C-alpha positions, 0 to 999 in steps of 0.5 A: 611441282616436282621434287626429287630425293635423288642426290648427285654423287659426283667425283671429288677431284681434290681427294686421293682416296676411293670415290666410293667406299662400297665399290672399287673406284679410282678418283681422277686425282688418283688416276692422274697421279699414279696412272699417268704422271708417275709412269711418265716421270719414271720413263723420263728418268730411265731413258737418259740412263739407258742411252748412256749405258748403250753409248758405252757399249760396243756396236753390234752391227757395223755400217757398210757401204750398202747400208742404205740400199739394204734398208730401202730394198728390205722386203716385209716378211 
């Protein structure tokens, strides 16, 4: 009855390159790899390094006897 010449252009989730050569577009594999996994991995590597560095530094602010009351009574600006 009804025939259509329209083709379905779905993303190929197994390829890393652009989904469409004519347009600037990211495939889901590219998005998952470079836009979420890579920054997360770099952050997980950087956090322990930064904590080790900060642990070796001298404290800039010393804890006083009124420390907790100052924190609780601090008014927002």
